[in-house]
TIBAPA-51179 format. One line per field, with one value per residue: residue in three letters; x, y, z of N, C-alpha, C in turn. Coordinates in steps of 0.02 Angstrom, whole numbers, plus 50000, padded with zeros to 5 digits. Layout:
N
rest (ALA:...)
nx (X:...)
ny (Y:...)
nz (Z:...)
cax (X:...)
cay (Y:...)
caz (Z:...)
cx (X:...)
cy (Y:...)
cz (Z:...)
END
This chain:
108
rest (UNK:UNK:UNK:UNK:UNK:UNK:UNK:UNK:UNK:UNK:UNK:UNK:UNK:UNK:UNK:UNK:UNK:UNK:UNK:UNK:UNK:UNK:UNK:UNK:UNK:UNK:UNK:UNK:UNK:UNK:UNK:UNK:UNK:UNK:UNK:UNK:UNK:UNK:UNK:UNK:UNK:UNK:UNK:UNK:UNK:UNK:UNK:UNK:UNK:UNK:UNK:UNK:UNK:UNK:UNK:UNK:UNK:UNK:UNK:UNK:UNK:UNK:UNK:UNK:UNK:UNK:UNK:UNK:UNK:UNK:UNK:UNK:UNK:UNK:UNK:UNK:UNK:UNK:UNK:UNK:UNK:UNK:UNK:UNK:UNK:UNK:UNK:UNK:UNK:UNK:UNK:UNK:UNK:UNK:UNK:UNK:UNK:UNK:UNK:UNK:UNK:UNK:UNK:UNK:UNK:UNK:UNK:UNK)
nx (51134:50961:50841:50753:50599:50417:50328:50194:50205:50271:50175:50083:50131:50086:50142:50152:50148:50194:50181:50282:50229:50257:50401:50498:50606:50633:50605:50734:50790:50923:50920:50780:50663:50508:50370:50234:50140:50065:49961:49869:49743:49742:49816:49972:50074:50233:50382:50547:50711:50809:50882:51010:51049:50969:50903:50761:50686:50730:50662:50536:50387:50441:50425:50388:50412:50306:50275:50125:50048:50105:50103:50066:50188:50270:50386:50503:50392:50297:50181:50219:50164:50194:50321:50460:50532:50705:50865:51017:51196:51355:51446:51356:51266:51107:50969:50819:50682:50604:50468:50367:50239:50067:50016:49963:49960:49984:50132:50195)
ny (49683:49692:49722:49894:49901:49960:50053:50022:49875:49827:49842:49749:49635:49518:49511:49405:49366:49208:49054:48924:48752:48626:48530:48451:48351:48350:48207:48135:48257:48370:48498:48547:48586:48537:48632:48662:48794:48909:49043:49119:49139:49028:48874:48831:48735:48756:48747:48753:48798:48772:48673:48642:48740:48733:48632:48529:48511:48631:48729:48714:48789:48922:49096:49171:49275:49271:49263:49282:49281:49230:49141:48970:48832:48696:48575:48456:48359:48413:48532:48708:48833:48965:49080:49091:49238:49281:49319:49346:49324:49396:49277:49187:49127:49099:49179:49186:49305:49367:49400:49445:49442:49398:49246:49281:49416:49569:49616:49768)
nz (47685:47667:47534:47536:47609:47576:47702:47692:47657:47760:47870:47840:47906:48028:48197:48333:48495:48560:48640:48663:48658:48639:48575:48449:48372:48188:48093:47994:47966:48011:48050:48077:48188:48250:48312:48425:48448:48550:48510:48570:48511:48432:48408:48334:48211:48192:48099:48140:48093:48189:48260:48273:48364:48476:48602:48602:48717:48777:48733:48763:48836:48830:48781:48630:48483:48344:48162:48117:48000:47895:47741:47733:47728:47648:47724:47721:47707:47804:47855:47884:47999:48010:48080:48174:48264:48272:48352:48297:48334:48302:48307:48260:48343:48400:48470:48565:48531:48660:48778:48915:48898:48857:48765:48604:48615:48519:48432:48400)
cax (51079:50906:50810:50709:50519:50376:50290:50128:50230:50288:50111:50053:50154:50062:50195:50108:50170:50176:50204:50301:50191:50297:50453:50528:50659:50587:50638:50783:50817:50981:50905:50712:50628:50426:50358:50172:50152:49994:49959:49822:49680:49738:49890:49994:50132:50292:50442:50602:50771:50852:50895:51080:51063:50926:50878:50688:50657:50750:50621:50452:50376:50472:50393:50421:50381:50302:50252:50066:50000:50141:50076:50101:50242:50283:50459:50502:50322:50261:50173:50235:50112:50223:50393:50479:50588:50763:50924:51085:51258:51428:51469:51302:51228:51041:50931:50739:50656:50547:50438:50324:50180:50026:50009:49919:49980:50016:50199:50204)
cay (49703:49668:49779:49916:49897:50004:50057:49970:49809:49811:49850:49688:49580:49511:49494:49390:49330:49143:49006:48854:48704:48560:48532:48377:48346:48317:48150:48142:48326:48393:48572:48562:48562:48539:48667:48687:48862:48938:49107:49150:49124:48965:48832:48817:48701:48790:48706:48804:48770:48793:48604:48649:48788:48727:48556:48536:48527:48692:48775:48711:48839:48988:49140:49188:49316:49236:49297:49235:49279:49198:49078:48891:48809:48621:48570:48384:48340:48445:48603:48751:48885:49032:49079:49126:49288:49264:49357:49311:49384:49394:49211:49148:49093:49122:49196:49193:49369:49352:49444:49414:49455:49333:49232:49312:49483:49592:49641:49820)
caz (47699:47623:47512:47570:47594:47608:47758:47692:47659:47831:47900:47826:47935:48105:48238:48386:48556:48565:48697:48635:48704:48628:48528:48444:48304:48127:48070:47940:47970:48060:48062:48096:48254:48248:48383:48436:48474:48574:48491:48602:48472:48406:48408:48259:48204:48160:48082:48136:48077:48248:48295:48285:48417:48542:48619:48594:48789:48817:48709:48791:48895:48815:48740:48565:48441:48279:48111:48116:47946:47840:47710:47754:47683:47664:47726:47751:47717:47857:47848:47944:47990:48037:48079:48243:48250:48321:48342:48275:48355:48256:48286:48236:48397:48393:48538:48551:48550:48707:48822:48963:48865:48853:48696:48561:48613:48457:48438:48364)
cx (51021:50877:50750:50636:50492:50346:50222:50150:50249:50216:50071:50071:50116:50106:50141:50156:50154:50208:50227:50269:50232:50343:50492:50569:50616:50640:50684:50801:50862:50961:50840:50701:50545:50402:50279:50170:50082:50005:49902:49760:49673:49811:49902:50061:50175:50350:50499:50677:50821:50888:50975:51105:51025:50907:50799:50658:50670:50699:50539:50448:50402:50423:50427:50391:50372:50269:50189:50017:50048:50105:50104:50150:50262:50369:50464:50445:50273:50244:50189:50198:50124:50293:50407:50535:50643:50814:50981:51150:51301:51443:51421:51258:51154:51010:50864:50733:50600:50522:50388:50253:50129:50023:49948:49932:50009:50078:50186:50264)
cy (49692:49729:49814:49908:49952:49998:50008:49894:49789:49797:49789:49630:49575:49475:49476:49361:49259:49106:48936:48793:48638:48574:48472:48393:48317:48254:48155:48221:48339:48461:48583:48542:48570:48568:48673:48746:48886:49011:49149:49122:49058:48934:48822:48774:48743:48755:48767:48768:48787:48724:48614:48696:48772:48652:48564:48553:48589:48740:48785:48759:48913:49031:49165:49244:49271:49280:49255:49237:49270:49147:49018:48872:48736:48618:48497:48351:48358:48511:48646:48810:48950:49028:49129:49185:49268:49322:49319:49349:49364:49327:49171:49107:49132:49133:49211:49266:49353:49407:49407:49421:49391:49309:49258:49390:49511:49627:49699:49861)
cz (47651:47589:47553:47554:47611:47670:47752:47691:47733:47880:47893:47869:48012:48140:48307:48442:48558:48627:48672:48683:48699:48570:48518:48375:48251:48104:48007:47922:48019:48080:48089:48146:48239:48308:48374:48475:48489:48552:48520:48582:48439:48411:48342:48262:48163:48156:48085:48134:48123:48284:48313:48340:48486:48542:48619:48667:48814:48780:48737:48844:48884:48767:48685:48522:48352:48220:48104:48048:47882:47802:47727:47709:47705:47676:47752:47757:47770:47841:47916:47937:48018:48035:48141:48224:48307:48313:48337:48286:48293:48240:48274:48276:48395:48463:48526:48570:48606:48746:48875:48961:48854:48784:48655:48564:48543:48473:48385:48377)
END
């Protein structure tokens, strides 16, 4: 388990519904996919280490939950402008956390 955080720290996180518009493998990476995600108020490039679990084409058009106010981070020379939330089962399989909500909807 991870350390306990305060309510105030949790409240700083901005979870938003997003729609994956495009997905492609990152060259020279076995794990990363480069996603373009519509967050309702803007589009973001998000790099996700999920290439071992999903083919790019199966993610396009899917709804996802994204952390929208995470500081940008460079990976493999590309900037990631957020992070997706996923669920992992006991066998290590990943599943998207999804909803029929429109892009940009606040997740609370």
